[in-house]
C-alpha positions in Angstrom: 0.0 0.0 0.0 1.2 3.6 -0.5 1.0 4.2 3.3 3.1 1.2 3.9 5.7 2.3 1.4 5.8 5.8 2.9 6.2 4.4 6.4 9.1 2.2 5.3 10.8 5.1 3.5 10.4 7.2 6.7 12.3 4.5 8.7 9.5 2.5 10.2 10.1 -1.3 10.1 8.0 -4.4 9.7 6.6 -5.2 13.1 6.8 -1.6 14.5 3.6 -0.6 16.3 2.8 3.0 16.9 1.7 3.3 20.6 1.6 7.1 21.1 1.5 10.4 19.2 3.1 13.3 21.0 3.3 11.2 24.1 -0.5 10.5 24.1 -1.5 6.8 23.8 -3.0 5.8 20.5 -6.3 3.9 20.7 -7.5 4.0 17.1 -7.7 1.8 14.0 -5.2 2.4 11.2 -7.9 4.2 9.3 -8.7 6.5 12.3 -5.0 7.1 12.8 -4.5 8.2 9.1 -7.5 10.5 9.4 -6.2 12.0 12.6 -2.8 12.7 11.0 -4.4 14.2 7.9 -6.6 16.5 10.0 -3.9 17.6 12.5 -0.7 17.7 10.6 0.6 18.8 7.1 3.2 17.5 4.7 6.6 18.6 5.9 5.7 18.2 9.6 7.6 15.7 11.7 5.1 13.6 13.6 6.5 12.6 17.1 5.5 9.1 17.7 6.4 6.4 20.1 7.0 3.0 18.6 7.0 -0.5 20.1 9.9 -2.2 18.3 11.2 -5.6 19.5 9.6 -5.1 22.9 11.2 -1.7 23.5 9.7 1.8 23.2 11.5 4.0 20.7 10.9 7.7 20.1 10.6 8.5 16.4 10.1 11.7 14.4 8.1 10.6 11.3 8.6 13.0 8.4 5.2 13.5 6.7 5.0 13.7 2.9 
């Protein structure tokens, strides 16, 4: 999918799970997450997310296109 490709190009890896945006827990479906990002951020922003990667939380700045 285009979203998957963009995520990989941004540095996200297979198996990463986004658990928070700007330190706030994410409790939404992927579709709701995409809509939230579209409504609240613009291309060029760096979205601060917390990932769960291999059992560890990782802070990540996701560059939006």
